[in-house]
SERO-4910 file (N, C-alpha, C, O; in steps of 0.05 Angstrom, whole numbers):
BEGIN
 pado doro    nc1    nc2    nc3   cac1   cac2   cac3    cc1    cc2    cc3    oc1    oc2    oc3
  Met    A   1580   1751    269   1576   1767    294   1601   1766    310   1610   1744    318
  Gly    A   1612   1789    316   1637   1790    331   1632   1788    361   1609   1789    371
  Leu    A   1654   1784    376   1652   1783    405   1649   1810    417   1661   1830    407
  Phe    A   1633   1812    439   1630   1837    453   1646   1837    478   1642   1820    495
  Tyr    A   1665   1855    480   1683   1855    503   1675   1877    522   1671   1900    514
  Ser    A   1671   1871    547   1663   1890    568   1687   1898    584   1705   1883    588
  Lys    A   1686   1922    594   1707   1933    611   1698   1933    640   1678   1945    647
  Ile    A   1713   1919    657   1706   1917    685   1718   1942    698   1741   1949    695
  Gln    A   1701   1956    714   1710   1980    727   1699   1982    755   1679   1969    762
  Thr    A   1713   1997    771   1704   2003    799   1694   2031    800   1707   2050    791
  Glu    A   1671   2034    812   1658   2060    814   1645   2063    841   1635   2044    852
  Pro    A   1643   2088    851   1630   2092    877   1600   2092    874   1589   2100    854
  Ser    A   1586   2081    894   1557   2079    894   1547   2083    922   1556   2069    940
  Pro    A   1528   2101    927   1518   2106    954   1501   2082    964   1489   2068    948
  Cys    A   1501   2079    990   1485   2058   1003   1460   2070   1015   1458   2094   1019
  Asn    A   1440   2053   1020   1415   2061   1032   1411   2046   1058   1423   2024   1062
  Leu    A   1396   2057   1076   1389   2045   1101   1361   2033   1100   1341   2048   1095
  Leu    A   1359   2007   1103   1333   1993   1102   1325   1986   1131   1340   1973   1145
  Thr    A   1302   1995   1139   1291   1988   1166   1268   1969   1162   1249   1975   1147
  Val    A   1269   1947   1175   1249   1926   1174   1237   1922   1202   1251   1915   1221
  Lys    A   1211   1927   1204   1197   1924   1230   1178   1901   1227   1158   1902   1213
  Val    A   1184   1879   1241   1166   1856   1241   1144   1861   1262   1150   1862   1286
  Ile    A   1119   1865   1253   1098   1874   1271   1083   1850   1284   1085   1846   1308
  Arg    A   1069   1835   1268   1054   1813   1279   1046   1793   1257   1050   1798   1234
  Met    A   1034   1771   1266   1024   1750   1249    996   1743   1258    990   1742   1281
  Lys    A    979   1738   1238    951   1730   1244    946   1701   1236    955   1692   1215
  Asn    A    931   1687   1252    922   1660   1246    945   1641   1240    945   1626   1220
  Ala    A    965   1641   1257    988   1623   1254    978   1594   1258    962   1588   1276
  Arg    A    987   1577   1240    978   1549   1241    989   1535   1267   1009   1544   1278
  Lys    A    975   1515   1276    981   1501   1301   1002   1480   1294    996   1460   1280
  Ala    A   1026   1483   1305   1047   1463   1301   1051   1444   1324   1063   1423   1321
  Asp    A   1041   1452   1348   1044   1435   1372   1017   1420   1377    996   1429   1370
  Leu    A   1020   1398   1390    996   1381   1395    978   1392   1416    953   1391   1412
  Leu    A    989   1402   1438    972   1410   1460    970   1441   1464    956   1450   1482
  Ser    A    983   1456   1447    982   1485   1449    986   1498   1422    991   1485   1402
  Gln    A    982   1525   1422    988   1540   1398   1018   1541   1393   1034   1534   1410
  Ser    A   1025   1551   1369   1053   1552   1362   1068   1573   1378   1057   1593   1387
  Asp    A   1094   1568   1382   1113   1587   1395   1129   1600   1373   1151   1590   1366
  Cys    A   1119   1621   1361   1129   1632   1336   1151   1652   1340   1151   1668   1359
  Tyr    A   1170   1652   1322   1190   1673   1318   1195   1677   1288   1188   1659   1272
  Val    A   1207   1699   1281   1212   1706   1253   1242   1709   1250   1255   1725   1265
  Ser    A   1254   1695   1231   1283   1699   1225   1285   1715   1199   1269   1712   1181
  Leu    A   1305   1733   1198   1310   1750   1175   1337   1745   1163   1357   1742   1178
  Ser    A   1338   1744   1137   1364   1739   1123   1365   1757   1098   1347   1756   1081
  Leu    A   1386   1773   1096   1391   1789   1072   1420   1786   1065   1437   1803   1073
  Pro    A   1427   1765   1049   1455   1758   1044   1471   1780   1031   1496   1782   1035
  Thr    A   1459   1798   1016   1473   1819   1002   1480   1842   1021   1494   1861   1013
  Ala    A   1470   1841   1046   1476   1862   1065   1492   1852   1089   1508   1866   1101
  Ser    A   1487   1826   1097   1500   1815   1120   1501   1785   1118   1482   1773   1107
  Val    A   1522   1773   1128   1524   1744   1128   1510   1732   1152   1507   1708   1154
  Gln    A   1501   1749   1170   1487   1740   1194   1458   1736   1190   1446   1749   1172
  His    A   1445   1719   1206   1416   1716   1206   1406   1728   1232   1418   1725   1253
  Phe    A   1384   1743   1230   1373   1756   1253   1345   1744   1259   1333   1732   1241
  Arg    A   1336   1747   1283   1310   1736   1291   1297   1752   1313   1310   1766   1328
  Thr    A   1271   1750   1313   1256   1763   1334   1256   1745   1359   1266   1723   1359
  Lys    A   1244   1755   1381   1240   1739   1404   1218   1719   1398   1203   1722   1379
  Thr    A   1215   1699   1415   1194   1678   1412   1170   1686   1428   1172   1692   1452
  Val    A   1147   1685   1415   1121   1690   1429   1109   1663   1434   1101   1649   1415
  Lys    A   1106   1656   1459   1096   1630   1467   1066   1627   1464   1051   1646   1470
  Asn    A   1058   1604   1455   1030   1595   1455   1010   1617   1446    993   1625   1461
  Ser    A   1014   1625   1421    997   1646   1410    990   1641   1381   1007   1634   1365
  Lys    A    965   1645   1375    955   1642   1347    960   1668   1332    963   1668   1307
  Asn    A    962   1691   1346    966   1717   1334    989   1731   1348    985   1750   1363
  Pro    A   1013   1722   1344   1037   1733   1358   1043   1761   1349   1040   1768   1325
  Thr    A   1051   1778   1367   1059   1805   1362   1088   1809   1371   1095   1802   1393
  Trp    A   1105   1821   1353   1133   1824   1359   1141   1854   1362   1152   1862   1382
  Asn    A   1134   1870   1341   1141   1898   1340   1172   1902   1345   1180   1919   1361
  Glu    A   1187   1886   1330   1216   1888   1332   1228   1899   1306   1218   1893   1284
  Thr    A   1248   1916   1309   1259   1931   1286   1288   1922   1280   1304   1918   1298
  Phe    A   1294   1919   1254   1321   1911   1245   1330   1931   1224   1314   1942   1209
  His    A   1356   1935   1223   1368   1954   1205   1389   1941   1187   1405   1925   1196
  Phe    A   1389   1948   1161   1408   1937   1142   1418   1960   1125   1403   1977   1117
  Thr    A   1444   1959   1120   1456   1977   1101   1458   1962   1074   1473   1942   1072
  Ile    A   1444   1972   1054   1442   1957   1029   1454   1973   1006   1456   1998   1008
  Gln    A   1462   1959    986   1472   1972    961   1450   1969    940   1443   1947    932
  Ser    A   1440   1992    931   1417   1991    912   1425   1980    885   1407   1973    869
  Gln    A   1451   1979    878   1459   1970    852   1459   1939    850   1462   1928    828
  Val    A   1456   1925    872   1454   1896    871   1426   1887    877   1409   1903    887
  Lys    A   1420   1862    872   1393   1851    876   1391   1842    905   1405   1824    914
  Asn    A   1374   1856    920   1370   1850    949   1344   1836    954   1322   1847    950
  Ile    A   1345   1811    962   1322   1794    968   1322   1788    998   1340   1774   1007
  Leu    A   1302   1798   1012   1299   1793   1040   1283   1768   1045   1261   1765   1034
  Glu    A   1294   1750   1061   1279   1725   1068   1268   1728   1097   1283   1732   1116
  Leu    A   1242   1725   1099   1228   1725   1125   1218   1697   1130   1200   1687   1115
  Lys    A   1227   1684   1150   1220   1656   1155   1206   1654   1183   1218   1662   1203
  Val    A   1182   1644   1184   1167   1640   1208   1170   1611   1218   1165   1593   1203
  Cys    A   1179   1608   1243   1184   1582   1254   1170   1578   1281   1165   1598   1295
  Asp    A   1165   1553   1288   1155   1546   1314   1178   1535   1330   1190   1515   1323
  Glu    A   1184   1548   1353   1207   1540   1369   1200   1515   1386   1180   1514   1399
  Asp    A   1218   1495   1385   1215   1471   1401   1240   1467   1418   1262   1472   1409
  Asn    A   1236   1460   1443   1259   1457   1461   1274   1431   1457   1298   1429   1462
  Ile    A   1260   1410   1449   1272   1383   1447   1279   1377   1418   1302   1370   1411
  Thr    A   1260   1379   1400   1264   1372   1372   1271   1397   1356   1272   1419   1367
  Glu    A   1277   1393   1331   1284   1416   1313   1260   1434   1309   1238   1424   1308
  Asp    A   1265   1460   1307   1244   1479   1304   1228   1473   1278   1239   1465   1258
  Asp    A   1202   1476   1280   1184   1471   1257   1184   1496   1239   1179   1518   1248
  His    A   1188   1491   1213   1186   1513   1194   1157   1516   1185   1145   1497   1174
  Leu    A   1145   1539   1189   1117   1544   1183   1114   1555   1155   1098   1546   1139
  Leu    A   1129   1576   1148   1126   1588   1122   1150   1607   1117   1164   1615   1136
  Thr    A   1153   1615   1092   1175   1633   1084   1165   1653   1064   1149   1647   1046
  Val    A   1174   1678   1067   1168   1700   1048   1194   1710   1037   1213   1716   1051
  Phe    A   1195   1714   1010   1217   1726    996   1208   1753    986   1188   1754    970
  Phe    A   1221   1775    994   1212   1801    986   1235   1816    972   1257   1818    982
  Asp    A   1229   1827    948   1248   1843    933   1249   1871    944   1230   1886    941
  Val    A   1271   1878    955   1274   1904    968   1272   1927    949   1265   1950    956
  Ser    A   1277   1922    923   1276   1944    903   1248   1955    899   1245   1976    887
  Lys    A   1228   1941    910   1201   1951    908   1196   1975    926   1176   1989    923
  Ile    A   1214   1980    945   1212   2003    963   1228   2026    952   1252   2023    947
  Gln    A   1215   2049    948   1229   2072    938   1243   2087    960   1236   2085    984
  Leu    A   1264   2102    953   1279   2118    972   1261   2139    985   1247   2153    971
  Gly    A   1261   2140   1012   1244   2158   1027   1216   2148   1032   1199   2162   1043
  Glu    A   1211   2123   1024   1184   2111   1027   1182   2095   1053   1201   2082   1061
  Asn    A   1158   2096   1065   1152   2080   1089   1125   2066   1083   1105   2079   1081
  Ile    A   1127   2039   1081   1103   2024   1074   1099   2001   1094   1118   1990   1105
  Arg    A   1074   1993   1098   1067   1970   1114   1053   1950   1096   1033   1956   1083
  Leu    A   1064   1926   1096   1054   1905   1078   1044   1881   1094   1055   1875   1115
  Ser    A   1023   1869   1084   1012   1844   1096   1015   1822   1076   1002   1822   1055
  Phe    A   1032   1803   1082   1037   1780   1064   1017   1758   1071   1017   1747   1092
  Gln    A   1000   1753   1051    980   1731   1055    994   1705   1048    999   1699   1024
  Leu    A    999   1689   1068   1016   1666   1065   1000   1641   1058   1010   1624   1043
  Asn    A    976   1638   1069    960   1615   1064    931   1624   1062    917   1627   1083
  Pro    A    920   1629   1038    893   1639   1035    872   1622   1049    852   1632   1059
  Gln    A    876   1595   1049    856   1578   1062    856   1582   1092    835   1582   1105
  Gly    A    880   1584   1104    881   1588   1133    881   1617   1141    881   1622   1165
  Lys    A    882   1635   1122    881   1664   1127    906   1673   1144    904   1691   1160
  Glu    A    928   1660   1139    953   1668   1153    964   1693   1140    966   1695   1115
  Glu    A    971   1713   1156    982   1738   1147   1006   1746   1164   1005   1744   1189
  Leu    A   1027   1756   1151   1050   1767   1165   1052   1797   1159   1054   1804   1135
  Glu    A   1051   1814   1179   1051   1842   1175   1078   1854   1181   1089   1850   1203
  Val    A   1090   1868   1161   1117   1878   1163   1117   1907   1153   1103   1914   1134
  Glu    A   1133   1924   1166   1136   1952   1157   1164   1957   1147   1183   1948   1159
  Phe    A   1166   1971   1124   1192   1976   1112   1196   2006   1109   1177   2021   1103
  Thr    A   1221   2015   1114   1229   2043   1110   1255   2044   1096   1274   2029   1103
  Met    A   1257   2060   1075   1282   2063   1060   1292   2092   1062   1278   2111   1056
  Glu    A   1317   2095   1072   1329   2122   1075   1357   2122   1063   1369   2101   1059
  Ser    A   1367   2146   1058   1394   2149   1049   1414   2145   1072   1408   2152   1095
  Ser    A   1437   2133   1066   1457   2128   1086   1475   2152   1089   1484   2163   1068
  Pro    A   1482   2160   1113   1501   2183   1116   1530   2175   1111   1547   2192   1109
  Asp    A   1535   2149   1109   1563   2140   1104   1572   2147   1076   1555   2150   1058
  Pro    A   1598   2149   1072   1608   2154   1045   1601   2131   1026   1597   2109   1035
  Pro    A   1600   2136   1000   1593   2115    980   1615   2093    981   1638   2099    986
  Glu    A   1606   2068    976   1625   2046    975   1632   2040    946   1616   2048    928
  Asn    A   1654   2027    941   1662   2020    914   1649   1994    906   1649   1975    921
  Ile    A   1638   1993    882   1628   1968    871   1643   1962    845   1653   1980    831
  Val    A   1644   1936    839   1657   1927    814   1635   1919    795   1618   1903    801
  Thr    A   1636   1930    771   1615   1925    752   1625   1925    723   1646   1937    717
  Asn    A   1611   1911    705   1617   1913    677   1593   1925    662   1591   1923    638
  Gly    A   1576   1939    677   1552   1952    665   1527   1936    668   1505   1947    665
  Val    A   1530   1910    674   1506   1892    678   1509   1878    705   1491   1880    721
  Leu    A   1531   1864    708   1535   1849    733   1549   1868    754   1565   1885    746
  Val    A   1541   1864    779   1552   1882    800   1562   1865    823   1549   1845    830
  Ser    A   1584   1872    835   1595   1858    858   1603   1879    879   1616   1899    873
  Arg    A   1596   1873    904   1604   1890    926   1632   1883    937   1640   1860    934
  Glu    A   1646   1902    948   1671   1897    960   1668   1884    987   1650   1891   1002
  Val    A   1684   1864    993   1683   1849   1018   1710   1853   1032   1731   1851   1020
  Ala    A   1709   1859   1058   1733   1863   1074   1736   1841   1094   1717   1827   1100
  Cys    A   1760   1837   1104   1766   1817   1124   1777   1831   1149   1795   1847   1147
  Leu    A   1766   1823   1172   1775   1835   1198   1783   1813   1217   1768   1795   1223
  Asp    A   1808   1815   1226   1818   1797   1247   1817   1811   1273   1828   1833   1276
  Val    A   1805   1799   1293   1802   1812   1320   1814   1794   1341   1808   1770   1341
  Gln    A   1830   1805   1358   1841   1791   1381   1832   1805   1406   1838   1829   1409
  Val    A   1819   1790   1424   1810   1801   1449   1827   1790   1472   1829   1766   1475
  Asn    A   1839   1808   1488   1855   1801   1510   1843   1811   1536   1834   1834   1537
  Gly    A   1841   1794   1557   1831   1803   1583   1801   1808   1582   1786   1791   1571
  Gly    A   1792   1830   1594   1764   1836   1594   1749   1816   1612   1758   1812   1635
  Arg    A   1728   1805   1602   1713   1786   1618   1725   1759   1618   1717   1741   1632
  Leu    A   1746   1755   1600   1760   1729   1599   1780   1728   1622   1785   1748   1635
  Arg    A   1792   1705   1626   1814   1703   1646   1837   1720   1637   1841   1725   1613
  Lys    A   1852   1730   1656   1874   1748   1649   1894   1736   1631   1907   1750   1615
  Asp    A   1898   1710   1632   1918   1697   1616   1907   1685   1591   1920   1669   1577
  Ser    A   1882   1692   1585   1869   1680   1561   1864   1702   1540   1865   1726   1545
  Ser    A   1859   1692   1516   1853   1710   1494   1835   1696   1474   1832   1672   1475
  Ala    A   1822   1712   1458   1804   1701   1438   1810   1713   1411   1814   1737   1409
  Asn    A   1810   1697   1390   1815   1706   1363   1790   1702   1346   1778   1681   1347
  Cys    A   1782   1723   1332   1759   1722   1315   1766   1730   1286   1784   1746   1282
  His    A   1752   1718   1267   1757   1723   1239   1731   1730   1226   1712   1713   1226
  Tyr    A   1728   1754   1215   1703   1763   1204   1706   1771   1174   1726   1782   1166
  Tyr    A   1686   1764   1159   1683   1775   1132   1659   1793   1131   1638   1785   1142
  Phe    A   1661   1817   1120   1638   1835   1120   1640   1854   1096   1661   1857   1084
  Phe    A   1617   1865   1089   1616   1886   1068   1629   1911   1079   1626   1917   1102
  Gln    A   1641   1927   1061   1655   1951   1070   1636   1970   1084   1644   1983   1104
  Ser    A   1612   1973   1075   1592   1989   1088   1571   1971   1100   1555   1959   1085
  Ile    A   1571   1968   1126   1553   1948   1138   1543   1959   1165   1558   1970   1180
  Ser    A   1517   1955   1169   1504   1962   1194   1479   1946   1197   1458   1955   1186
  Ser    A   1479   1924   1210   1456   1907   1213   1453   1900   1243   1471   1888   1255
  Gln    A   1430   1907   1254   1427   1903   1283   1397   1903   1289   1380   1912   1274
  Asn    A   1392   1892   1313   1365   1892   1324   1363   1913   1346   1380   1913   1364
  Glu    A   1343   1930   1345   1341   1951   1365   1339   1941   1393   1348   1954   1412
  Ser    A   1328   1917   1397   1325   1906   1423   1352   1898   1436   1354   1894   1460
  Asp    A   1373   1896   1419   1400   1889   1429   1418   1913   1433   1441   1909   1442
  Met    A   1409   1937   1427   1427   1960   1427   1436   1967   1455   1458   1979   1458
  Asn    A   1421   1961   1476   1429   1967   1503   1448   1947   1514   1459   1951   1536
  Glu    A   1453   1925   1500   1469   1903   1511   1496   1901   1497   1513   1885   1505
  Ser    A   1501   1918   1477   1526   1916   1462   1534   1943   1452   1518   1962   1452
  Val    A   1558   1944   1442   1568   1969   1430   1569   1966   1400   1580   1947   1389
  Thr    A   1556   1984   1386   1555   1984   1357   1576   2003   1346   1577   2026   1354
  Leu    A   1592   1993   1328   1614   2009   1317   1615   2007   1287   1612   1986   1275
  Ala    A   1617   2031   1274   1619   2032   1245   1648   2025   1237   1666   2042   1241
  Leu    A   1653   2001   1227   1680   1992   1221   1694   2009   1201   1718   2014   1202
  Asn    A   1679   2019   1181   1692   2035   1160   1699   2063   1169   1711   2078   1153
  Ser    A   1693   2070   1194   1700   2097   1204   1725   2096   1221   1735   2117   1229
  Leu    A   1736   2072   1227   1759   2070   1245   1785   2076   1231   1789   2066   1209
  Pro    A   1803   2092   1243   1829   2096   1232   1846   2071   1236   1840   2054   1253
  Ile    A   1868   2069   1221   1885   2045   1222   1908   2050   1242   1919   2072   1244
  Gln    A   1914   2029   1257   1937   2029   1276   1934   2050   1298   1954   2061   1307
  Glu    A   1910   2056   1306   1905   2075   1328   1887   2063   1349   1870   2046   1342
  Lys    A   1891   2071   1374   1873   2062   1395   1850   2082   1398   1854   2106   1400
  Ile    A   1826   2071   1398   1802   2087   1398   1785   2080   1422   1780   2057   1428
  Thr    A   1776   2101   1437   1757   2097   1459   1729   2096   1448   1720   2116   1437
  Ile    A   1715   2074   1452   1688   2072   1441   1667   2074   1462   1643   2078   1456
  Ala    A   1674   2072   1488   1655   2075   1510   1672   2078   1535   1696   2072   1535
  Glu    A   1659   2086   1556   1674   2090   1582   1686   2063   1591   1672   2043   1592
  Asp    A   1712   2064   1597   1726   2040   1606   1727   2018   1585   1732   1995   1592
  Arg    A   1723   2025   1560   1725   2005   1539   1742   2017   1517   1737   2038   1506
  Thr    A   1763   2003   1509   1780   2011   1487   1784   1988   1468   1778   1965   1475
  Ile    A   1792   1995   1444   1796   1974   1423   1821   1980   1407   1825   2003   1399
  Asp    A   1837   1961   1403   1861   1963   1386   1854   1950   1359   1847   1926   1359
  Leu    A   1856   1965   1338   1849   1954   1311   1874   1955   1294   1886   1976   1289
  Tyr    A   1882   1931   1284   1904   1929   1266   1894   1913   1241   1881   1893   1244
  Thr    A   1901   1923   1218   1892   1910   1193   1916   1901   1177   1937   1913   1178
  Lys    A   1912   1879   1163   1933   1868   1146   1920   1855   1122   1903   1837   1124
  Ala    A   1928   1865   1099   1918   1853   1074   1934   1829   1066   1959   1829   1068
  Ser    A   1921   1808   1059   1935   1783   1051   1922   1772   1026   1899   1776   1020
  Glu    A   1939   1758   1010   1930   1747    985   1912   1723    990   1918   1707   1008
  Trp    A   1891   1720    975   1873   1697    978   1886   1673    965   1889   1672    941
  Thr    A   1894   1653    982   1910   1631    972   1896   1605    979   1877   1604    994
  Gln    A   1906   1583    968   1896   1557    974   1918   1537    971   1939   1542    959
  Gly    A   1914   1513    983   1933   1491    979   1957   1493    998   1961   1512   1013
  Leu    A   1974   1472    996   1997   1469   1014   2017   1491   1009   2030   1500   1028
  Phe    A   2021   1499    984   2042   1518    978   2030   1547    974   2044   1564    964
  Tyr    A   2006   1551    984   1993   1577    984   1993   1590    956   2001   1613    952
  Arg    A   1984   1575    937   1982   1585    910   1959   1605    908   1939   1602    923
  Pro    A   1961   1626    892   1939   1645    889   1914   1630    879   1915   1613    862
  Arg    A   1892   1637    891   1866   1624    885   1849   1641    867   1846   1665    871
  Asn    A   1838   1628    846   1821   1642    828   1793   1645    839   1784   1628    855
  Leu    A   1779   1666    831   1752   1669    840   1734   1648    827   1739   1639    805
  Asp    A   1713   1640    843   1695   1620    832   1676   1632    812   1665   1617    795
  Ala    A   1672   1658    812   1654   1671    793   1671   1690    776   1687   1705    787
  Arg    A   1666   1691    750   1680   1709    732   1661   1730    723   1638   1725    715
  Leu    A   1671   1755    724   1654   1778    716   1661   1786    688   1683   1795    683
  Gly    A   1642   1784    669   1647   1792    642   1627   1779    622   1613   1760    629
  Phe    A   1626   1791    598   1608   1780    578   1621   1759    560   1607   1741    551
  Glu    A   1647   1762    556   1660   1744    537   1664   1716    549   1661   1712    573
  Leu    A   1669   1697    531   1674   1670    539   1700   1668    555   1718   1684    551
  Cys    A   1702   1648    572   1727   1644    588   1750   1636    569   1744   1626    547
  Pro    A   1775   1639    577   1798   1633    559   1798   1604    550   1804   1598    527
  Asp    A   1791   1585    567   1791   1556    559   1770   1552    537   1776   1537    518
  Glu    A   1747   1564    539   1727   1560    519   1735   1573    493   1729   1562    471
  Gln    A   1748   1596    494   1757   1609    470   1779   1592    456   1779   1591    431
  Asn    A   1797   1580    471   1817   1562    460   1804   1538    446   1813   1530    425
  Phe    A   1783   1527    459   1770   1504    447   1757   1512    421   1760   1497    401
  Leu    A   1743   1535    420   1730   1543    395   1751   1548    373   1746   1542    350
  Gln    A   1774   1560    380   1794   1565    360   1804   1539    348   1808   1537    323
  Asn    A   1809   1518    365   1818   1492    355   1797   1478    340   1801   1465    319
  Arg    A   1772   1479    350   1750   1464    338   1743   1476    311   1733   1462    293
  Arg    A   1746   1503    308   1739   1516    283   1755   1505    260   1745   1503    237
  Lys    A   1780   1497    264   1796   1485    243   1785   1458    234   1785   1452    210
  Val    A   1776   1442    254   1765   1416    247   1739   1419    232   1734   1405    212
  Val    A   1722   1437    241   1696   1442    227   1700   1452    199   1686   1444    181
  Ala    A   1720   1470    195   1725   1482    169   1733   1460    149   1724   1459    126
  Ala    A   1751   1442    158   1760   1420    141   1737   1401    134   1735   1392    112
  Ala    A   1720   1395    154   1697   1377    150   1677   1389    130   1667   1375    113
  Leu    A   1671   1414    133   1652   1427    115   1662   1429     87   1647   1425     68
  Lys    A   1688   1433     84   1699   1434     57   1697   1407     44   1691   1405     20
  Asp    A   1700   1385     59   1698   1358     48   1669   1351     42   1663   1341     21
  Val    A   1650   1358     60   1622   1350     57   1609   1366     34   1594   1356     18
  Leu    A   1615   1393     33   1603   1410     13   1619   1412    -13   1611   1426    -32
  His    A   1641   1397    -14   1658   1397    -39   1666   1425    -47   1664   1433    -70
  Leu    A   1676   1440    -27   1685   1467    -33   1713   1467    -46   1729   1450    -39
  Glu    A   1717   1486    -63   1743   1488    -77   1764   1502    -60   1788   1497    -62
  Glu    A   1755   1521    -43   1773   1537    -27   1768   1532      2   1746   1524     10
  Asp    A   1788   1537     18   1785   1535     47   1767   1557     58   1767   1579     48
  Leu    A   1752   1551     79   1736   1571     92   1753   1590    109   1772   1581    122
  Gln    A   1746   1615    108   1759   1635    125   1748   1631    154   1727   1620    158
  Glu    A   1764   1642    173   1756   1638    201   1728   1649    207   1713   1636    221
  His    A   1722   1672    196   1696   1684    202   1673   1671    187   1650   1676    192
  Glu    A   1679   1653    168   1659   1639    153   1650   1612    165   1631   1600    156
  Val    A   1665   1603    185   1659   1577    198   1636   1580    217   1639   1595    237
  Pro    A   1614   1566    213   1591   1568    231   1596   1552    257   1612   1533    257
  Ile    A   1581   1558    277   1580   1542    302   1554   1527    302   1532   1538    304
  Val    A   1556   1500    299   1533   1483    298   1531   1466    323   1551   1455    332
  Ala    A   1507   1464    334   1503   1449    358   1482   1428    354   1462   1433    339
  Val    A   1485   1405    367   1465   1384    366   1455   1380    395   1472   1376    413
  Thr    A   1430   1380    399   1419   1376    426   1401   1352    426   1387   1346    406
  Thr    A   1401   1337    448   1386   1312    449   1367   1313    473   1372   1328    492
  Ala    A   1345   1299    472   1326   1297    493   1332   1274    512   1349   1257    506
  Gly    A   1319   1274    535   1325   1254    555   1300   1237    561   1278   1247    563
  Cys    A   1304   1211    563   1283   1193    572   1295   1165    578   1286   1145    568
  Gly    A   1316   1165    594   1328   1140    602   1343   1126    580   1355   1138    563
  Ile    A   1341   1099    581   1356   1082    562   1346   1085    534   1361   1082    515
  Arg    A   1320   1092    530   1310   1096    503   1323   1120    490   1331   1119    467
  Ala    A   1325   1142    505   1338   1165    495   1368   1160    489   1378   1170    469
  Leu    A   1381   1145    506   1409   1139    502   1413   1123    476   1431   1129    460
  Thr    A   1395   1103    471   1397   1087    447   1392   1103    422   1406   1101    402
  Ala    A   1371   1120    423   1365   1137    400   1387   1157    394   1393   1163    371
  Met    A   1399   1168    415   1421   1187    412   1445   1174    398   1457   1186    380
  Tyr    A   1452   1149    406   1474   1135    394   1468   1130    364   1486   1132    347
  Gly    A   1443   1123    358   1436   1118    330   1438   1143    314   1448   1142    291
  Ser    A   1429   1166    325   1430   1191    310   1459   1200    305   1466   1209    283
  Ile    A   1476   1197    326   1504   1206    322   1519   1187    303   1536   1196    288
  Leu    A   1512   1161    304   1525   1143    285   1517   1150    257   1534   1148    239
  Gly    A   1492   1158    252   1484   1167    226   1499   1192    217   1507   1193    194
  Leu    A   1502   1211    235   1518   1235    228   1546   1228    222   1559   1241    204
  Gln    A   1557   1209    236   1585   1201    231   1588   1188    203   1607   1194    189
  Lys    A   1568   1171    196   1570   1158    169   1566   1178    147   1576   1174    125
  Leu    A   1551   1199    152   1547   1220    132   1570   1240    132   1570   1259    116
  Arg    A   1590   1236    149   1613   1254    152   1605   1282    160   1618   1301    154
  Val    A   1583   1284    175   1574   1309    185   1581   1314    214   1580   1337    224
  Leu    A   1589   1293    228   1594   1295    256   1617   1315    263   1615   1330    282
  Asp    A   1637   1316    245   1659   1335    250   1652   1363    244   1667   1382    249
  Cys    A   1628   1368    232   1619   1395    227   1605   1407    251   1598   1431    251
  Ile    A   1603   1391    273   1589   1400    297   1609   1410    317   1630   1398    322
  Thr    A   1602   1432    330   1619   1444    351   1611   1434    379   1628   1428    395
  Tyr    A   1585   1434    384   1575   1426    410   1554   1404    408   1539   1403    389
  Ile    A   1555   1386    428   1534   1366    431   1524   1368    460   1540   1366    479
  Ser    A   1499   1372    464   1488   1373    491   1465   1353    494   1452   1346    475
  Gly    A   1461   1345    518   1439   1326    524   1429   1329    552   1438   1345    567
  Ser    A   1409   1313    558   1398   1312    585   1391   1284    593   1385   1267    575
  Ser    A   1391   1279    618   1382   1253    629   1399   1230    617   1424   1231    618
  Gly    A   1386   1210    606   1399   1186    596   1419   1191    574   1437   1175    570
  Thr    A   1415   1212    558   1433   1217    535   1460   1226    543   1479   1227    527
  Thr    A   1464   1234    568   1490   1244    577   1507   1222    590   1529   1227    599
  Cys    A   1496   1198    592   1509   1177    608   1538   1171    599   1555   1167    615
  Lys    A   1542   1170    572   1569   1161    563   1581   1179    543   1597   1171    526
  Phe    A   1573   1205    544   1585   1224    525   1616   1224    528   1630   1223    508
  Lys    A   1625   1225    552   1654   1228    557   1669   1202    553   1693   1203    545
  Glu    A   1657   1179    558   1671   1154    557   1672   1142    528   1689   1126    522
  Glu    A   1653   1150    512   1650   1138    485   1674   1146    468   1677   1170    462
  Ser    A   1689   1127    458   1712   1133    441   1707   1127    412   1722   1137    395
  Asn    A   1686   1113    406   1680   1106    378   1670   1129    362   1670   1129    337
  Leu    A   1661   1151    376   1651   1174    361   1674   1189    347   1670   1202    327
  Lys    A   1698   1187    358   1722   1199    346   1718   1229    341   1725   1239    320
  Ile    A   1706   1243    361   1703   1272    359   1729   1285    367   1739   1280    389
  Lys    A   1741   1300    349   1766   1314    355   1761   1339    372   1740   1352    368
  Pro    A   1780   1346    390   1777   1370    406   1779   1395    389   1777   1417    399
***
């Protein structure tokens, strides 16, 4: 079986607007000693925003009602899981976590408006009522990186410097933001208190008036992602592709020579094995503390005496059998 090589490509993909309305909760459990819970709901959708959003707190209520709406710009090509967490707010101690709901946004079709009741505790009859709406985004499509199976969204970096304003005249503030290229996440209750700006619509190196007596200077600068004292280029923590990584491919190429020689010796072959004829053999072991470790050593010692150990490409284990894989030198396994 040959290797399957995938081609990584960038392609445009339209975004959708997800509206989440947290309506109310029924039969909230009592987290406080002398009163009902002071409940709020926090929302998290990591594939749309790095921020966490939350409703206001409803004090001393078994059936809190919020009717608060949140908006997210999502990419339908990625897996979007919305986390809804209900908590009891405490002024002195840490907030009490009451329950959590994970909802797959892909269950909502484009143009659909549905109201769902999540039954959280059948015994206590706790229910969280939420309304979802999915619409097309008027923004241009964003670029996604994909190999046909795995998908990655583009992430931008914005450096903001604020001078004057409500700060002292001689002061300034620097902010550093990471965000998705197409992003719009906000709570309707906050719209009258702040200015909402579509970052992907701003021109570069121009001064733009966004409201009366309010201006913004936007300057962008692309920089290489580096690390360390000498600012060496940093590799991504995740690799996109079907094939094995280069280090693993080098290991297999070197190990294949050892396995081929061992098989020729064990099977008394007259001719050398061709590269495509060398099988990949793996040995896996179970785990159960010191007993599993002892049994694993005995099994590997037997394979070594039978001259079969060098015919193996991989050895894997769990729990106690992994304790001394790396330190054991008597196995004499060649790389």
